N, CA, C and O atoms as a GROMACS GRO file, in nm:
protein
  168
    1MET      N    1   0.084  -0.119   0.001
    1MET     CA    2  -0.001   0.004   0.002
    1MET      C    3   0.086   0.122  -0.002
    1MET      O    4   0.174   0.135   0.083
    2ALA      N    5   0.068   0.209  -0.095
    2ALA     CA    6   0.148   0.332  -0.104
    2ALA      C    7   0.104   0.433  -0.001
    2ALA      O    8  -0.003   0.421   0.059
    3ARG      N    9   0.189   0.531   0.018
    3ARG     CA   10   0.152   0.640   0.110
    3ARG      C   11   0.040   0.719   0.065
    3ARG      O   12   0.027   0.746  -0.055
    4GLY      N   13  -0.049   0.759   0.159
    4GLY     CA   14  -0.160   0.844   0.124
    4GLY      C   15  -0.286   0.769   0.085
    4GLY      O   16  -0.394   0.828   0.073
    5GLU      N   17  -0.272   0.638   0.066
    5GLU     CA   18  -0.390   0.561   0.029
    5GLU      C   19  -0.461   0.519   0.157
    5GLU      O   20  -0.394   0.474   0.250
    6SER      N   21  -0.589   0.530   0.165
    6SER     CA   22  -0.664   0.483   0.282
    6SER      C   23  -0.697   0.337   0.257
    6SER      O   24  -0.717   0.295   0.143
    7PRO      N   25  -0.703   0.260   0.367
    7PRO     CA   26  -0.736   0.119   0.352
    7PRO      C   27  -0.881   0.104   0.310
    7PRO      O   28  -0.966   0.189   0.337
    8ALA      N   29  -0.908  -0.010   0.244
    8ALA     CA   30  -1.046  -0.038   0.202
    8ALA      C   31  -1.127  -0.066   0.322
    8ALA      O   32  -1.078  -0.129   0.416
    9PRO      N   33  -1.255  -0.022   0.324
    9PRO     CA   34  -1.345  -0.049   0.441
    9PRO      C   35  -1.370  -0.202   0.454
    9PRO      O   36  -1.391  -0.269   0.353
   10ASP      N   37  -1.369  -0.254   0.575
   10ASP     CA   38  -1.394  -0.394   0.598
   10ASP      C   39  -1.528  -0.412   0.666
   10ASP      O   40  -1.610  -0.321   0.674
   11ILE      N   41  -1.546  -0.534   0.713
   11ILE     CA   42  -1.679  -0.570   0.776
   11ILE      C   43  -1.708  -0.484   0.899
   11ILE      O   44  -1.823  -0.455   0.931
   12TYR      N   45  -1.600  -0.443   0.968
   12TYR     CA   46  -1.629  -0.369   1.094
   12TYR      C   47  -1.676  -0.227   1.066
   12TYR      O   48  -1.750  -0.170   1.147
   13VAL      N   49  -1.634  -0.170   0.953
   13VAL     CA   50  -1.690  -0.037   0.912
   13VAL      C   51  -1.836  -0.057   0.881
   13VAL      O   52  -1.920   0.023   0.922
   14GLY      N   53  -1.868  -0.163   0.808
   14GLY     CA   54  -2.009  -0.188   0.776
   14GLY      C   55  -2.096  -0.208   0.900
   14GLY      O   56  -2.209  -0.160   0.909
   15LEU      N   57  -2.040  -0.282   0.996
   15LEU     CA   58  -2.114  -0.300   1.124
   15LEU      C   59  -2.131  -0.170   1.202
   15LEU      O   60  -2.232  -0.150   1.269
   16LEU      N   61  -2.029  -0.081   1.193
   16LEU     CA   62  -2.040   0.049   1.252
   16LEU      C   63  -2.154   0.130   1.197
   16LEU      O   64  -2.232   0.190   1.272
   17PHE      N   65  -2.164   0.131   1.063
   17PHE     CA   66  -2.276   0.200   0.998
   17PHE      C   67  -2.409   0.138   1.034
   17PHE      O   68  -2.506   0.212   1.052
   18VAL      N   69  -2.419   0.008   1.047
   18VAL     CA   70  -2.540  -0.059   1.088
   18VAL      C   71  -2.578  -0.020   1.227
   18VAL      O   72  -2.696   0.005   1.254
   19ALA      N   73  -2.481  -0.014   1.320
   19ALA     CA   74  -2.511   0.023   1.463
   19ALA      C   75  -2.558   0.168   1.464
   19ALA      O   76  -2.655   0.198   1.533
   20VAL      N   77  -2.494   0.259   1.392
   20VAL     CA   78  -2.528   0.404   1.400
   20VAL      C   79  -2.674   0.416   1.340
   20VAL      O   80  -2.757   0.489   1.394
   21ALA      N   81  -2.700   0.348   1.236
   21ALA     CA   82  -2.841   0.352   1.178
   21ALA      C   83  -2.944   0.299   1.270
   21ALA      O   84  -3.055   0.353   1.279
   22SER      N   85  -2.910   0.189   1.343
   22SER     CA   86  -3.008   0.136   1.435
   22SER      C   87  -3.028   0.228   1.558
   22SER      O   88  -3.138   0.234   1.612
   23LEU      N   89  -2.927   0.296   1.599
   23LEU     CA   90  -2.936   0.395   1.706
   23LEU      C   91  -3.030   0.510   1.662
   23LEU      O   92  -3.119   0.552   1.736
   24LEU      N   93  -3.007   0.559   1.543
   24LEU     CA   94  -3.093   0.668   1.493
   24LEU      C   95  -3.239   0.625   1.476
   24LEU      O   96  -3.333   0.699   1.508
   25THR      N   97  -3.255   0.504   1.424
   25THR     CA   98  -3.391   0.452   1.402
   25THR      C   99  -3.457   0.436   1.545
   25THR      O  100  -3.574   0.472   1.561
   26GLY      N  101  -3.388   0.384   1.644
   26GLY     CA  102  -3.439   0.371   1.774
   26GLY      C  103  -3.480   0.503   1.837
   26GLY      O  104  -3.584   0.510   1.902
   27CYS      N  105  -3.399   0.606   1.820
   27CYS     CA  106  -3.429   0.730   1.869
   27CYS      C  107  -3.556   0.790   1.810
   27CYS      O  108  -3.636   0.851   1.880
   28ILE      N  109  -3.572   0.774   1.681
   28ILE     CA  110  -3.688   0.822   1.605
   28ILE      C  111  -3.818   0.748   1.658
   28ILE      O  112  -3.920   0.810   1.685
   29PHE      N  113  -3.806   0.619   1.670
   29PHE     CA  114  -3.923   0.543   1.718
   29PHE      C  115  -3.957   0.576   1.867
   29PHE      O  116  -4.074   0.578   1.906
   30LEU      N  117  -3.853   0.603   1.947
   30LEU     CA  118  -3.877   0.646   2.085
   30LEU      C  119  -3.944   0.780   2.087
   30LEU      O  120  -4.037   0.800   2.166
   31ALA      N  121  -3.902   0.873   2.005
   31ALA     CA  122  -3.974   1.005   2.002
   31ALA      C  123  -4.117   0.988   1.950
   31ALA      O  124  -4.208   1.057   1.999
   32LEU      N  125  -4.140   0.900   1.855
   32LEU     CA  126  -4.281   0.880   1.811
   32LEU      C  127  -4.367   0.816   1.920
   32LEU      O  128  -4.485   0.848   1.933
   33GLU      N  129  -4.308   0.728   1.995
   33GLU     CA  130  -4.384   0.662   2.102
   33GLU      C  131  -4.413   0.758   2.216
   33GLU      O  132  -4.523   0.759   2.272
   34LEU      N  133  -4.310   0.840   2.251
   34LEU     CA  134  -4.338   0.940   2.357
   34LEU      C  135  -4.434   1.043   2.314
   34LEU      O  136  -4.510   1.094   2.397
   35ASN      N  137  -4.438   1.078   2.184
   35ASN     CA  138  -4.531   1.174   2.135
   35ASN      C  139  -4.678   1.124   2.150
   35ASN      O  140  -4.770   1.203   2.171
   36SER      N  141  -4.696   0.995   2.139
   36SER     CA  142  -4.832   0.939   2.161
   36SER      C  143  -4.880   0.954   2.305
   36SER      O  144  -5.001   0.950   2.331
   37TYR      N  145  -4.789   0.970   2.397
   37TYR     CA  146  -4.825   0.994   2.539
   37TYR      C  147  -4.833   1.141   2.572
   37TYR      O  148  -4.849   1.177   2.689
   38GLY      N  149  -4.821   1.224   2.475
   38GLY     CA  150  -4.834   1.374   2.496
   38GLY      C  151  -4.704   1.438   2.540
   38GLY      O  152  -4.705   1.547   2.597
   39TRP      N  153  -4.597   1.375   2.515
   39TRP     CA  154  -4.464   1.431   2.551
   39TRP      C  155  -4.433   1.545   2.459
   39TRP      O  156  -4.456   1.534   2.339
   40LYS      N  157  -4.382   1.654   2.509
   40LYS     CA  158  -4.350   1.770   2.426
   40LYS      C  159  -4.203   1.785   2.406
   40LYS      O  160  -4.122   1.763   2.496
   41PHE      N  161  -4.168   1.823   2.280
   41PHE     CA  162  -4.030   1.853   2.251
   41PHE      C  163  -4.000   1.998   2.292
   41PHE      O  164  -4.078   2.089   2.264
   42ASN      N  165  -3.884   2.017   2.359
   42ASN     CA  166  -3.850   2.155   2.397
   42ASN      C  167  -3.779   2.226   2.283
   42ASN      O  168  -3.742   2.342   2.296
   0.00000   0.00000   0.00000
């Protein structure tokens, strides 16, 4: 590998994106569920 080249993404980078996407999805669903109980966003 020559200088300045970044390594190719591997399975762990893919799993990192899956984990971040699932966290964001969980936060969205939590906000939707709390909204059904009358929770207000500040």
